[in-house]
N, C-alpha and C positions, 0 to 999 in steps of 0.2 A: 504493500500500500504506500509506504513512504517513498519508494522508488518512482512510482507512477503518479502519485498524488502527494508531493512533498509538503504542501501547505494544509493538508487535511487534518481535521481533528478526529481522533478515533475514540469511540466509546465502547466499552466492553461490558456486556451483561454479566454480572457477577453474583454468585451465590454466597460468597464470603469475601467481602471487600477488604477486610483487614489482612487476610492471608494473601489475596491476589496482589495487593499493593506491595508486598515484599518481593514478588518475583517478576512483576511487569515493569517496564520502563516508566519513569515518573510522568512522562507526557501523555500517558494513557489514562483516560477518564473512566472510572468505574461507576456503573449504575446498577441499582437493584432492579430485578425484573420479575420478582414473584409477588403475587397478591396474597399476602398472609392474612390480612385482616379485611374480610368482607362480611356483609350481613348474612350471606348464605352459609359461610364457614362457621360463623358465630352460632347460627341456629343449629346446624348439624353438630357442632361441638357440645352445645347444651344438651341436646338429645342423647348424645353418647355418654357424657360425663354424669349427668343428673338422672337420666332415666334408663341408662344402659340400652339405648336404642341405636342401631346402626353402627357404622364404623367411622363416623365423622366425614370430613371432606378433604381430599388431598389439596395441597397448595398448588395453585395454577399460575401460569404466567400472566403478566400484565400485557395484554396484546396491543394496547394503545401505543406502546413504544414504536410500533411499526410506522407511525405517522410523524414521529418526532425528529427523524434524521433523513438526510438526503439519500443515503444508500443503506439498505438493510442487507447484511451478509448473514445468511443462515449457514453456519459454519460446520463443515466436515462431518465425519462419523457416518454411521449407518442409521441415522434417525429416520430417513425416508424409506422405511421397510416395515414389514410386519414383525410383531413379537413372536417368540417361539410357539405360542399357542394360536397364532394366526390372527391376532387382533391388532388394531391400531391403537398405540399407546397415547395417553393424554399429552405426553411430551410432543409427539408429532402433530397432534391436533392443534396444540397451542402454537407451535412453530408455523404451521400453515396459516393460522389466523393472523399471526403477526405479519406474514407475507401478504395475506389478502388485504390487511389494513394498509400496508405500504402501497400496494397496487392501487387501491381506491383513492389514496391520497396523492397519487401520481409520483410516488417515490420509486427509486430503483430497488427491485427485489431480486436478490442474487442467491443462488445456491452455490456455496463456496467450498470446493474441494471435497465433495461428498461421494458416497456410494448410494445407488438407488435400486430398490427391489432386490430380488424378484418378488412379485406378489402372487400368491397362490389363490387368493380369493379375488374374483373379478370385480366385486363391488369395492373392495379396498383399493384395487388398482385404479378403477375409475375415479374414486374419491380423491386419490393422491394426484393422479395425472391432471385432473381438473384444476388443482392448485398449481401444478407445475406450469400449466399454460399461462399463468399470470407472471411467471418469472421473466425478467428481462435478460437473464443470462444464467445458464446452468453449467457450472464447471465440475465435471465428474473426474474422479481421481484414478480410475482404472478401466480397462478395456471392456469388461463384462457389463458394467453399468452403461457405458457408452453404446454398446451394441443393443442392450435392453431397451434403451430409450428410442431406438430407431423405429420401433413399431408404431410410434405416433409422430406424424410428420410435423405437427405444430410444435410439440415439445422438443423434438429433435432439431428443429430449425434454430433454436437458441442454445444448443448444447455444444460444449467444447470439451475435449479430452485434455486434461492437465495432470500434473502430479500433486500429491498431497502437500499443502502449505508447510507441513512440519519438516519437509526436506530443507527448508530455508533456515531452520533454527540451528545455530551453531552450538556445538557441545561445550559445556563448561568442564574443562579438563582438570580443574583444581578440586580433585576428589581425594578422599582419604582411603586409598586402596593400594596395598603393597603386594605385588605378585611375587610368589616364592618360586624359585627355580625348580623345575621338575613337576610342578603341579599344573593341572589342566582345569581352567575355570569355565564353567558352563552357566551362562545366565538362564534363568528359568522363569517364564511368565505363562502360567496356565491358570485361567480364571474359571470360577464357578459358572459365570455367564456362558462361556464357550461350551461347557458341558451341558448346561440347561438347553442350549440351542440344538444339541445333537442327540441327546439321550432322553428316552421317555421318562417321565417323572417317577414312575415306580421302580426304575432301574438305576436312578442317579446315585443313590447311596452306595449300592454295591459296586457300581462303576468307579466311584471315587476311591473306595478302599482298594480296589484292584489297581487303580492308577498309582496310588501311593506305594503299593508293593512293587509295581513296575519301575517307579522312579528309584526305589531302593535297590532294585536289581541292577540298574544302570551304575549306581555307585559301587555295588559289590563286584561288578565286572572289571573294574580297574581302580586300584587304590590311588591313582593320581587324580581322579575326578573329584571336583568340588563344585557344589551347586551354590550359585548366588541368586537368591530369589529376588525378582525385580517386580514389585507391585507397580501397576501403572494407573489403576483407578482406585481411589480411596474415597468412599462415601460412608460417613460414620452412621447415618441413619438407615442404611440399607446393606446388611451384611452380605446379601446375595451379589451385590455389585462391588463389594470391597475385597480387592485382591489380597490385602494383608490378612484378613480373616481366613481365607482359603489356604494361603500359603503357610500360615502359622499352624493350621490344623495338620497339614502334611508334616511339618517339622516336629510337631508334638508326637506324631505316630511313627516317625522314622526311627530306624535302628542306627542311623548314621548322623545323628544330630551334630556331632563335632565336625562334620564335613559339609554342613549347610549353614549359610548365613543369609540374612535378609536385609535389604536396604532400608534405611530409616524412612519414615513417612514425611510427606510435605517438603521434599527437597527440590521440587520443580523439574520441569521437563529437560532443561538444559543440563543440569547436573546429573540427572538420570542417564542422559546420553553419554556423559563423561564416564560413568561407571560401565555402561554397555560397551564403550570403546575398549575397555580393559579385558573383555571376555575373549576366550578362544573360540567360543561358539555361543550363539543365542538361540534358545528355543522359546518361541513366543506365539501367543494366541491373540493378544490385544493388538489391534492394527497399528496404533501409534508406537507400540513397543517394537513391532516389526520394522516400521519406518525408522525408528531410532537406531535399529541395528544396521540396516543396509545403508543408512545415510552416514554412518561412521565406518563403513566397510568391515563390519564384523560379520563373519559368516552366520547367516540367519536361517534357521529351520522354521518355516511357517506352519503353525498348527491351525488348520482351516476348519471353519464351521459355517461359512457363508461365501457368497460370490466375492465379497470384498477381499478376503484373504487369498483366494485363488487368483483373482485378477491382479492383486498387488504382487504376488509371488512371480507371476508371469512377467509383469512390468519390470521387476528387478532383475530376473535371471534370463528371461526369454524362453523359459521352459518350466515344466512342473515337477522337476526331479527333486527339488528341495522343499517339498511340502508334505504334510501328513494330516489326514483327517482326524478329528477328535476320536472318532470311533476306531481308528487304527492305532491309538496310543497304547493299547494293550497287546499289540501284535509284535512280531519280530521285525516288521518293517521299521518301526520306530527306533528300535535298538540298532538296526543295521544302518539307518540313515545317520544316526549320531556318529557311529564309528567311521562311516564313509566320509562325512563332512569334516570330521577332525583330521582324517588322513589327507584331505584336500584343502585344508584351511588356508595354506599359503596361496594356492592358486585362486581360491574363491575370494580371498581378501584382495588380491591383486586385481581380479576382474571388477570387484565392486569399487575399488579405488578409481578405476578407469571410467566408471559410470557416474561419478559424482557431479561432473559438469552437466551431464544430461539430466540428472535428477533435479538439480537446482534450476536449470533453465526451464524445464517443463513446469516446475512449480511457479516460477516467476511469470509464466504465461498467463496465469490467472489475473494478475494485475494488468497485463497488456490487453487482454480481452475486455476487462472492465473499462480501461481507459478508452478503448474504441467505441464504447457506448456513448461517450461524450464528445466524440470528434465529428 
């Protein structure tokens, strides 16, 4: 944004302005976007607390922010898709309403570095595509989303293929990590969310325990292996989304606790990248953890559970050889890939180093395409 709009003011919707102020540049303005206090939420809260009726009402977004700014960037992730149970989450509904508000106010509504779909429910697809038609620009971050949007000519006419904006984030290499000679450090990021997307609810607990045993088997196979758990999403009020909760559960059950460490929380994306850069291999399910890996040329094994991971893996490597489905984590394929990638780590690292210019340029194209809207 600063490259193509040097005089712009940037406002970031924040859920924790105190924390975000510590990791974002001082010229970024932070604004609250949630409507915590509404008459409806007050009414539902009284029913729940005083009469034990209902479950209250979730905090929703203040969709009027869509008309307050000249450009609304609906940023990244896989928000524009169905939940594992095939529903449209309140998060997406609110994001679309913000976009619709911007569109009606004649502001620029941009989908920025996102993945889209696929939708298995045609009503969901129609609902979301109707909103996407109001976008002035749709910047998708991987080929599968780009191909998916081709089925609607109006939506596709405003669609561009770019790279994830996170490629532009430089690593903070000032990290407290000392590699010992002879040890092999494997960064590990496997979230409960990725499992929930791939495994049926009644099988999740059993799958999780088998996965923990599989991870221990990896450590038992080579005494040089050390896991560094890398949480990438930390949400205190939702343990299902909190990577630290899931990873600590593994550490607690592991027979190799002395060979497993975990990064501290709230260190920010740049410093997390700095730690990832120290790894011999990264195993990652979270998309921005994967991006963190390949953007610092760390050999990265993609744990895929949706189109976004498959598409990003292909974007990085030009093939699908370095990816494993969540459902395959319990198989020999997972173990074999770890061994194979560690044997090829020098070659993979060199290849990724050669791709860095491409990654950054493709990410910067988001700003170029946005600039073209005003020319």
